[in-house]
C-alpha positions in Angstrom: -37.7 4.2 -5.8 -34.9 2.4 -3.0 -32.0 4.0 -4.8 -33.7 7.0 -4.5 -34.7 6.6 -1.0 -31.3 5.5 0.1 -29.6 8.6 -1.1 -32.3 10.4 1.1 -31.3 8.6 4.1 -27.5 9.3 3.1 -27.8 13.1 2.9 -30.1 13.5 5.9 -27.1 12.2 8.2 -25.6 14.9 10.1 -21.8 14.3 9.1 -22.9 14.3 5.8 -25.1 17.4 6.1 -22.0 19.3 7.6 -19.5 18.2 5.0 -21.8 19.4 2.6 -22.8 22.4 4.0 -18.9 23.5 4.4 -16.7 24.9 1.6 -15.6 21.4 0.5 -19.0 20.2 0.0 -19.9 23.8 -2.0 -17.7 23.2 -4.1 -18.0 19.8 -4.9 -21.7 20.5 -5.5 -20.9 23.0 -8.3 -18.1 20.5 -9.8 -19.3 17.7 -9.8 -17.3 16.2 -12.2 -14.2 17.2 -10.4 -15.7 15.7 -7.2 -15.9 12.5 -8.9 -12.4 12.1 -10.4 -11.1 12.7 -6.9 -13.1 10.1 -5.5 -12.3 7.7 -8.2 -8.5 8.5 -7.8 -8.8 8.0 -4.2 -10.3 5.0 -4.5 -7.6 3.4 -7.0 -4.6 4.7 -5.3 -5.6 3.3 -1.8 -4.9 -0.3 -3.0 -1.4 -0.1 -4.2 -0.9 2.3 -1.1 -2.4 -0.4 1.6 0.0 -3.3 -0.6 3.0 -1.1 0.2 2.6 -0.3 3.7 1.6 -4.1 4.2 4.5 -4.9 2.5 6.9 -2.8 4.4 5.3 -3.6 8.1 6.1 -7.1 7.4 9.8 -6.6 6.0 10.2 -4.0 9.4 8.8 -7.1 11.2 10.9 -9.9 9.1 14.2 -7.6 9.7 13.3 -7.1 13.5 13.4 -10.9 13.8 16.2 -12.2 11.9 18.0 -9.5 13.5 17.1 -11.0 17.0 17.4 -14.7 15.8 21.0 -14.1 14.4 22.3 -11.9 17.3 21.0 -14.9 20.0 23.2 -17.1 17.2 26.1 -15.3 17.1 26.4 -15.0 20.8 26.2 -18.8 21.8 29.1 -19.5 19.4 31.3 -17.2 20.8 31.2 -19.2 24.0 
């Protein structure tokens, strides 16, 4: 009963009703398997994409920090 009540509360939210009344919402309502497949694909691809973005951000930061340190070190050795 609690499970059903939570779905009723979720479907009465204005953002959810606006989405479900749009063309995409009507299409998902008539093709639930495709909607579930897209939802699962999005959820499963979010983790690798997030890991890649974190890796690239850390790489850019470490490159910038290393460049600053090596440039400073080279300038001091020329004197």
